[in-house]
A tleap script that builds the chain and sets N, CA, C and O, in Angstrom:
source leaprc.protein.ff14SB
mol = sequence {
  NMET GLU VAL LYS ASP SER ASN GLY ASN ILE
  LEU ASN ASP GLY ASP SER VAL THR VAL ILE
  LYS ASP LEU LYS VAL LYS GLY SER SER ASP
  VAL ILE LYS ARG GLY THR MET VAL LYS ASN
  ILE ARG LEU THR ASP ASP PRO ALA GLU ILE
  ASP CYS ARG VAL ASN LYS THR ALA MET VAL
  LEU ARG THR GLU PHE VAL LYS LYS CALA
}
set mol.1.N position { 157.584 111.382 222.906 }
set mol.1.CA position { 159.019 111.188 222.966 }
set mol.1.C position { 159.694 112.560 222.997 }
set mol.1.O position { 159.392 113.432 222.182 }
set mol.2.N position { 160.601 112.735 223.940 }
set mol.2.CA position { 161.339 113.993 224.051 }
set mol.2.C position { 162.737 113.816 223.466 }
set mol.2.O position { 163.429 112.839 223.752 }
set mol.3.N position { 163.136 114.781 222.643 }
set mol.3.CA position { 164.476 114.783 222.063 }
set mol.3.C position { 165.247 115.905 222.738 }
set mol.3.O position { 164.814 117.057 222.719 }
set mol.4.N position { 166.403 115.570 223.342 }
set mol.4.CA position { 167.176 116.559 224.091 }
set mol.4.C position { 168.557 116.725 223.479 }
set mol.4.O position { 169.136 115.780 222.945 }
set mol.5.N position { 169.077 117.955 223.568 }
set mol.5.CA position { 170.427 118.223 223.080 }
set mol.5.C position { 171.460 117.846 224.148 }
set mol.5.O position { 171.114 117.233 225.158 }
set mol.6.N position { 172.696 118.203 223.930 }
set mol.6.CA position { 173.773 117.823 224.850 }
set mol.6.C position { 173.622 118.466 226.225 }
set mol.6.O position { 174.147 117.941 227.207 }
set mol.7.N position { 172.919 119.586 226.314 }
set mol.7.CA position { 172.729 120.275 227.589 }
set mol.7.C position { 171.417 119.912 228.272 }
set mol.7.O position { 171.144 120.388 229.374 }
set mol.8.N position { 170.600 119.073 227.633 }
set mol.8.CA position { 169.326 118.669 228.218 }
set mol.8.C position { 168.152 119.523 227.799 }
set mol.8.O position { 167.049 119.333 228.311 }
set mol.9.N position { 168.351 120.467 226.875 }
set mol.9.CA position { 167.248 121.287 226.363 }
set mol.9.C position { 166.421 120.466 225.383 }
set mol.9.O position { 166.971 119.682 224.610 }
set mol.10.N position { 165.112 120.641 225.411 }
set mol.10.CA position { 164.231 119.894 224.512 }
set mol.10.C position { 164.266 120.516 223.127 }
set mol.10.O position { 164.158 121.733 222.978 }
set mol.11.N position { 164.419 119.662 222.102 }
set mol.11.CA position { 164.458 120.111 220.713 }
set mol.11.C position { 163.120 119.844 220.046 }
set mol.11.O position { 162.453 118.856 220.351 }
set mol.12.N position { 162.728 120.732 219.130 }
set mol.12.CA position { 161.492 120.604 218.352 }
set mol.12.C position { 161.814 120.740 216.875 }
set mol.12.O position { 162.883 121.223 216.504 }
set mol.13.N position { 160.868 120.303 216.023 }
set mol.13.CA position { 161.030 120.498 214.577 }
set mol.13.C position { 161.192 121.986 214.279 }
set mol.13.O position { 160.475 122.818 214.835 }
set mol.14.N position { 162.136 122.316 213.399 }
set mol.14.CA position { 162.335 123.699 212.992 }
set mol.14.C position { 163.307 124.482 213.848 }
set mol.14.O position { 163.612 125.630 213.523 }
set mol.15.N position { 163.804 123.905 214.930 }
set mol.15.CA position { 164.777 124.602 215.787 }
set mol.15.C position { 166.109 124.766 215.068 }
set mol.15.O position { 166.383 124.097 214.072 }
set mol.16.N position { 166.925 125.664 215.590 }
set mol.16.CA position { 168.302 125.834 215.126 }
set mol.16.C position { 169.231 125.314 216.208 }
set mol.16.O position { 169.000 125.526 217.398 }
set mol.17.N position { 170.283 124.634 215.782 }
set mol.17.CA position { 171.257 124.083 216.724 }
set mol.17.C position { 172.657 124.443 216.274 }
set mol.17.O position { 172.878 124.805 215.118 }
set mol.18.N position { 173.613 124.342 217.209 }
set mol.18.CA position { 175.017 124.602 216.942 }
set mol.18.C position { 175.810 123.338 217.242 }
set mol.18.O position { 175.567 122.670 218.247 }
set mol.19.N position { 176.758 123.009 216.369 }
set mol.19.CA position { 177.606 121.835 216.562 }
set mol.19.C position { 178.645 122.171 217.627 }
set mol.19.O position { 179.261 123.236 217.569 }
set mol.20.N position { 178.853 121.267 218.613 }
set mol.20.CA position { 179.756 121.554 219.730 }
set mol.20.C position { 181.118 120.890 219.585 }
set mol.20.O position { 181.982 121.070 220.443 }
set mol.21.N position { 181.328 120.123 218.516 }
set mol.21.CA position { 182.573 119.385 218.338 }
set mol.21.C position { 182.830 119.207 216.851 }
set mol.21.O position { 181.878 119.030 216.090 }
set mol.22.N position { 184.095 119.249 216.406 }
set mol.22.CA position { 184.409 118.962 215.009 }
set mol.22.C position { 183.998 117.527 214.693 }
set mol.22.O position { 184.377 116.600 215.408 }
set mol.23.N position { 183.223 117.343 213.626 }
set mol.23.CA position { 182.725 116.021 213.271 }
set mol.23.C position { 183.194 115.634 211.880 }
set mol.23.O position { 183.022 116.399 210.931 }
set mol.24.N position { 183.783 114.461 211.752 }
set mol.24.CA position { 184.151 113.929 210.446 }
set mol.24.C position { 182.913 113.317 209.812 }
set mol.24.O position { 182.111 112.682 210.496 }
set mol.25.N position { 182.756 113.508 208.504 }
set mol.25.CA position { 181.613 112.971 207.784 }
set mol.25.C position { 182.019 111.629 207.190 }
set mol.25.O position { 183.005 111.536 206.460 }
set mol.26.N position { 181.247 110.587 207.510 }
set mol.26.CA position { 181.559 109.259 206.991 }
set mol.26.C position { 181.441 109.245 205.473 }
set mol.26.O position { 180.508 109.821 204.912 }
set mol.27.N position { 182.385 108.589 204.812 }
set mol.27.CA position { 182.335 108.450 203.365 }
set mol.27.C position { 182.780 109.690 202.622 }
set mol.27.O position { 182.591 109.786 201.409 }
set mol.28.N position { 183.367 110.638 203.326 }
set mol.28.CA position { 183.788 111.883 202.706 }
set mol.28.C position { 184.995 112.425 203.467 }
set mol.28.O position { 185.274 112.007 204.591 }
set mol.29.N position { 185.696 113.349 202.848 }
set mol.29.CA position { 186.822 113.975 203.530 }
set mol.29.C position { 186.398 115.267 204.225 }
set mol.29.O position { 187.238 115.985 204.767 }
set mol.30.N position { 185.097 115.566 204.210 }
set mol.30.CA position { 184.585 116.792 204.819 }
set mol.30.C position { 184.605 116.707 206.341 }
set mol.30.O position { 184.575 115.623 206.924 }
set mol.31.N position { 184.658 117.886 206.970 }
set mol.31.CA position { 184.579 118.010 208.423 }
set mol.31.C position { 183.577 119.114 208.732 }
set mol.31.O position { 183.633 120.191 208.137 }
set mol.32.N position { 182.667 118.853 209.654 }
set mol.32.CA position { 181.751 119.888 210.138 }
set mol.32.C position { 182.430 120.538 211.332 }
set mol.32.O position { 182.656 119.883 212.349 }
set mol.33.N position { 182.753 121.801 211.220 }
set mol.33.CA position { 183.519 122.513 212.243 }
set mol.33.C position { 182.656 122.844 213.463 }
set mol.33.O position { 181.445 123.036 213.349 }
set mol.34.N position { 183.295 122.905 214.621 }
set mol.34.CA position { 182.629 123.315 215.849 }
set mol.34.C position { 182.086 124.727 215.673 }
set mol.34.O position { 182.773 125.594 215.133 }
set mol.35.N position { 180.865 124.961 216.124 }
set mol.35.CA position { 180.251 126.281 216.011 }
set mol.35.C position { 179.392 126.452 214.778 }
set mol.35.O position { 178.771 127.501 214.606 }
set mol.36.N position { 179.336 125.452 213.913 }
set mol.36.CA position { 178.508 125.528 212.705 }
set mol.36.C position { 177.037 125.571 213.102 }
set mol.36.O position { 176.572 124.735 213.877 }
set mol.37.N position { 176.308 126.545 212.569 }
set mol.37.CA position { 174.881 126.687 212.853 }
set mol.37.C position { 174.085 125.836 211.875 }
set mol.37.O position { 174.286 125.917 210.663 }
set mol.38.N position { 173.185 125.026 212.403 }
set mol.38.CA position { 172.320 124.182 211.584 }
set mol.38.C position { 170.893 124.641 211.840 }
set mol.38.O position { 170.409 124.575 212.970 }
set mol.39.N position { 170.218 125.107 210.793 }
set mol.39.CA position { 168.869 125.651 210.932 }
set mol.39.C position { 167.831 124.643 210.463 }
set mol.39.O position { 168.114 123.776 209.636 }
set mol.40.N position { 166.629 124.772 211.002 }
set mol.40.CA position { 165.459 124.014 210.564 }
set mol.40.C position { 165.687 122.500 210.637 }
set mol.40.O position { 165.610 121.806 209.623 }
set mol.41.N position { 165.967 122.000 211.836 }
set mol.41.CA position { 166.171 120.562 212.012 }
set mol.41.C position { 164.830 119.825 211.957 }
set mol.41.O position { 163.771 120.425 212.141 }
set mol.42.N position { 164.894 118.524 211.702 }
set mol.42.CA position { 163.713 117.665 211.715 }
set mol.42.C position { 163.997 116.496 212.648 }
set mol.42.O position { 165.079 115.911 212.614 }
set mol.43.N position { 163.015 116.161 213.483 }
set mol.43.CA position { 163.174 115.051 214.413 }
set mol.43.C position { 162.926 113.731 213.684 }
set mol.43.O position { 162.175 113.687 212.710 }
set mol.44.N position { 163.561 112.655 214.160 }
set mol.44.CA position { 163.389 111.329 213.579 }
set mol.44.C position { 162.707 110.424 214.594 }
set mol.44.O position { 162.361 110.863 215.691 }
set mol.45.N position { 162.515 109.171 214.232 }
set mol.45.CA position { 161.921 108.208 215.149 }
set mol.45.C position { 162.863 107.874 216.302 }
set mol.45.O position { 162.421 107.425 217.359 }
set mol.46.N position { 164.153 108.093 216.099 }
set mol.46.CA position { 165.160 107.819 217.125 }
set mol.46.C position { 165.417 109.100 217.924 }
set mol.46.O position { 165.806 110.108 217.335 }
set mol.47.N position { 165.213 109.093 219.248 }
set mol.47.CA position { 165.422 110.322 220.035 }
set mol.47.C position { 166.878 110.767 220.116 }
set mol.47.O position { 167.152 111.852 220.629 }
set mol.48.N position { 167.817 109.963 219.626 }
set mol.48.CA position { 169.234 110.335 219.684 }
set mol.48.C position { 169.734 110.906 218.361 }
set mol.48.O position { 170.924 111.192 218.229 }
set mol.49.N position { 168.844 111.078 217.371 }
set mol.49.CA position { 169.262 111.566 216.053 }
set mol.49.C position { 168.305 112.628 215.529 }
set mol.49.O position { 167.112 112.620 215.834 }
set mol.50.N position { 168.865 113.563 214.719 }
set mol.50.CA position { 168.059 114.576 214.033 }
set mol.50.C position { 168.467 114.623 212.566 }
set mol.50.O position { 169.628 114.388 212.230 }
set mol.51.N position { 167.506 114.928 211.691 }
set mol.51.CA position { 167.781 115.145 210.269 }
set mol.51.C position { 168.046 116.623 210.071 }
set mol.51.O position { 167.406 117.461 210.706 }
set mol.52.N position { 168.989 116.955 209.191 }
set mol.52.CA position { 169.280 118.362 208.932 }
set mol.52.C position { 170.036 118.498 207.616 }
set mol.52.O position { 170.400 117.511 206.976 }
set mol.53.N position { 170.259 119.748 207.236 }
set mol.53.CA position { 171.070 120.057 206.062 }
set mol.53.C position { 172.239 120.921 206.532 }
set mol.53.O position { 172.055 121.982 207.127 }
set mol.54.N position { 173.447 120.431 206.246 }
set mol.54.CA position { 174.657 121.171 206.588 }
set mol.54.C position { 175.396 121.448 205.284 }
set mol.54.O position { 175.774 120.525 204.563 }
set mol.55.N position { 175.594 122.726 204.993 }
set mol.55.CA position { 176.259 123.125 203.741 }
set mol.55.C position { 175.609 122.480 202.528 }
set mol.55.O position { 176.297 121.963 201.647 }
set mol.56.N position { 174.279 122.513 202.485 }
set mol.56.CA position { 173.465 121.989 201.367 }
set mol.56.C position { 173.551 120.474 201.214 }
set mol.56.O position { 173.200 119.943 200.160 }
set mol.57.N position { 174.009 119.772 202.241 }
set mol.57.CA position { 174.084 118.326 202.225 }
set mol.57.C position { 173.185 117.776 203.320 }
set mol.57.O position { 173.325 118.150 204.485 }
set mol.58.N position { 172.262 116.889 202.958 }
set mol.58.CA position { 171.370 116.288 203.943 }
set mol.58.C position { 172.130 115.235 204.735 }
set mol.58.O position { 172.855 114.422 204.162 }
set mol.59.N position { 171.961 115.250 206.060 }
set mol.59.CA position { 172.625 114.258 206.900 }
set mol.59.C position { 171.889 114.104 208.219 }
set mol.59.O position { 170.994 114.883 208.548 }
set mol.60.N position { 172.282 113.096 208.958 }
set mol.60.CA position { 171.720 112.820 210.270 }
set mol.60.C position { 172.808 113.093 211.307 }
set mol.60.O position { 173.924 112.586 211.190 }
set mol.61.N position { 172.480 113.891 212.317 }
set mol.61.CA position { 173.427 114.196 213.390 }
set mol.61.C position { 172.939 113.591 214.697 }
set mol.61.O position { 171.735 113.502 214.937 }
set mol.62.N position { 173.873 113.178 215.536 }
set mol.62.CA position { 173.548 112.696 216.874 }
set mol.62.C position { 173.286 113.909 217.764 }
set mol.62.O position { 173.994 114.912 217.677 }
set mol.63.N position { 172.273 113.815 218.617 }
set mol.63.CA position { 171.915 114.945 219.473 }
set mol.63.C position { 172.974 115.221 220.538 }
set mol.63.O position { 172.999 116.314 221.105 }
set mol.64.N position { 173.844 114.260 220.819 }
set mol.64.CA position { 174.887 114.464 221.812 }
set mol.64.C position { 175.963 115.451 221.336 }
set mol.64.O position { 176.776 115.904 222.141 }
set mol.65.N position { 175.979 115.788 220.041 }
set mol.65.CA position { 176.985 116.691 219.479 }
set mol.65.C position { 176.423 118.055 219.108 }
set mol.65.O position { 177.112 118.840 218.457 }
set mol.66.N position { 175.186 118.362 219.506 }
set mol.66.CA position { 174.585 119.667 219.182 }
set mol.66.C position { 174.007 120.299 220.439 }
set mol.66.O position { 173.667 119.615 221.404 }
set mol.67.N position { 173.905 121.628 220.399 }
set mol.67.CA position { 173.201 122.343 221.470 }
set mol.67.C position { 172.241 123.334 220.826 }
set mol.67.O position { 172.503 123.857 219.743 }
set mol.68.N position { 171.144 123.581 221.498 }
set mol.68.CA position { 170.116 124.478 220.981 }
set mol.68.C position { 170.654 125.901 220.901 }
set mol.68.O position { 171.310 126.378 221.827 }
set mol.69.N position { 170.374 126.572 219.795 }
set mol.69.CA position { 170.877 127.934 219.597 }
set mol.69.C position { 169.873 128.952 220.123 }
set mol.69.O position { 170.117 130.156 220.045 }
savepdb mol mol.pdb
quit
């Protein structure tokens, strides 16, 4: 299974990605700002999602909102 970012680049475990759009966090008043660097991502069973830690908070991001750094 290939996991691709918004530009079509293939993502692997441990890659770093950049958020391309301001994202509201469900269940919180936090916002992940555009340009935020997310390091050491982990792939999931779903090719459209990645596990990561943003500002010391574990969350799942959609690959359509990130690009490989």
